[in-house]
C-alpha positions in Angstrom: 69.3 94.3 107.5 67.0 96.0 105.0 64.0 94.7 107.2 64.7 96.3 110.4 65.5 99.6 108.8 62.1 99.1 107.4 61.0 98.0 111.0 62.8 101.1 112.8 61.2 103.2 109.4 57.7 102.3 109.9 58.0 103.0 113.9 59.8 106.2 113.7 59.1 107.9 110.5 62.0 108.4 108.0 65.1 106.1 108.1 67.8 109.7 109.1 66.0 109.8 112.4 67.3 106.3 113.8 70.0 105.6 111.3 73.6 106.5 113.4 75.4 107.2 110.1 73.4 110.4 110.0 75.1 111.2 113.5 78.6 111.1 112.2 77.3 113.0 109.4 75.8 115.9 111.3 79.1 115.2 114.0 81.5 115.9 111.3 79.4 119.1 109.7 79.4 120.3 113.1 83.4 119.8 113.5 83.9 121.9 110.3 81.4 124.6 111.3 83.5 125.0 114.7 80.3 123.6 116.5 80.5 121.1 119.3 79.3 117.5 117.7 76.4 117.0 119.8 77.0 113.0 120.2 80.7 112.5 122.2 79.4 110.1 124.5 80.7 106.9 121.9 84.4 106.1 120.3 84.1 107.3 117.0 86.0 110.4 117.3 88.3 109.5 114.4 85.2 109.0 112.1 84.3 112.3 112.9 87.7 113.7 112.3 88.1 111.3 109.0 84.2 112.5 107.8 84.9 116.2 108.1 88.1 116.0 106.1 85.6 113.9 103.5 83.2 116.4 103.5 85.6 119.1 103.4 87.3 117.7 100.3 83.9 117.0 98.5 82.5 120.1 99.1 85.9 121.8 97.6 85.2 119.9 94.3 81.6 120.5 94.0 82.4 124.4 94.6 85.8 124.6 92.0 83.1 122.5 89.3 80.9 125.4 89.6 78.1 124.2 92.0 78.9 126.8 94.9 76.8 126.5 97.9 77.3 127.1 101.5 78.9 123.9 103.2 76.1 123.1 105.6 73.8 123.5 102.5 75.6 121.3 100.4 75.9 118.7 103.3 71.8 118.6 104.4 70.7 119.0 100.4 72.3 116.2 99.6 73.6 113.6 103.2 73.7 110.5 101.2 76.4 111.6 98.2 78.5 112.8 101.5 77.9 109.7 103.3 78.5 107.5 99.9 82.2 109.6 100.0 82.8 109.3 103.6 82.3 105.7 103.0 84.7 105.4 99.9 86.9 106.7 102.1 86.6 103.9 105.1 86.4 101.3 102.3 89.5 102.8 100.6 91.7 102.8 103.9 90.3 98.9 104.2 91.9 98.6 101.1 95.2 100.0 101.2 95.6 98.3 104.5 94.8 94.5 103.2 97.0 95.4 100.5 99.9 96.2 102.7 99.5 93.1 105.3 99.5 90.8 102.1 102.6 92.8 101.0 104.4 92.4 104.2 103.3 88.4 104.7 104.2 88.2 101.2 108.0 89.8 101.7 108.7 88.2 104.9 106.9 84.7 104.2 107.8 84.7 100.5 104.3 82.6 100.0 101.6 83.9 97.9 99.3 81.6 99.9 99.9 83.0 103.1 99.6 86.3 101.4 96.0 85.5 99.6 94.9 83.8 103.0 95.8 87.0 104.9 93.6 89.1 102.5 90.7 86.7 102.2 90.6 86.3 106.2 88.3 89.4 105.6 85.4 87.6 104.8 85.6 84.6 107.8 83.2 86.9 109.7 80.1 88.1 108.4 80.4 91.2 110.7 83.1 92.6 108.8 80.9 92.1 105.7 78.2 94.2 107.2 80.5 96.6 108.2 81.8 97.8 105.1 79.0 99.5 103.3 78.4 101.5 107.0 80.2 104.8 107.8 80.6 103.6 111.9 83.9 103.2 113.4 84.0 99.3 112.7 85.3 99.7 109.4 87.8 101.7 111.1 88.6 98.9 113.3 89.1 96.6 110.0 91.9 98.7 108.8 93.4 99.1 112.0 93.8 95.2 112.6 95.0 94.9 109.4 97.4 97.8 109.4 98.8 96.7 112.5 99.4 93.4 110.8 102.1 95.2 108.4 104.8 95.7 111.4 104.0 92.5 112.9 104.3 90.4 110.9 107.7 92.3 109.8 108.9 91.5 112.9 107.5 88.0 113.7 108.8 86.5 110.4 111.8 88.5 109.6 114.6 85.8 109.2 117.4 88.0 108.8 119.8 89.2 111.8 119.1 93.0 110.4 118.1 95.4 113.0 115.2 97.3 111.2 115.0 99.6 114.4 112.7 101.5 116.0 109.9 102.3 113.2 107.7 98.7 113.3 107.4 99.3 117.0 106.5 102.9 116.7 104.3 102.0 113.6 102.6 99.4 115.7 102.2 102.0 118.8 100.4 104.4 116.6 97.9 101.7 114.9 97.0 100.4 118.8 96.5 104.1 119.7 94.6 104.5 116.4 92.3 101.6 117.4 92.0 102.5 121.0 90.6 106.0 120.3 88.7 104.6 117.2 86.8 101.6 119.2 88.7 99.5 122.2 
């Protein structure tokens, strides 16, 4: 992956020019400054919205710590810091979704092995590992998939006759809609 970035850097100049993460960063900044994002011909609106939320909180944390700058100046003067913050938020969503899915698997099946296998399934495909350090829609798809596993595992493996009501169906519908809006 680094070799590809180096080739692109040599061919086009700075890496930010061809790096898709900067598109998401600048579109998130555009949303916060009430401008239309320049790149709307792809999925990834949810990445831009989450990015805008993270940008706002990171900027506010900087302001509260005494480092006041206008939002665009703060983002453009240290874009890598803001990209790392967005990536941290995406990876936290993945971690929460994986934990929730494993917990649902353990509660429904009573098997710690099933819960561990579910958690380790993240490492089955190299594409998942390549998506983790990026600010793209793919980390959100990973989170949506593991999040969707929570109501589905509960529904499929439920052994008692207790009616759980419409909550799992509503949760599954919301997560499917989130996945569609994000990338599918």
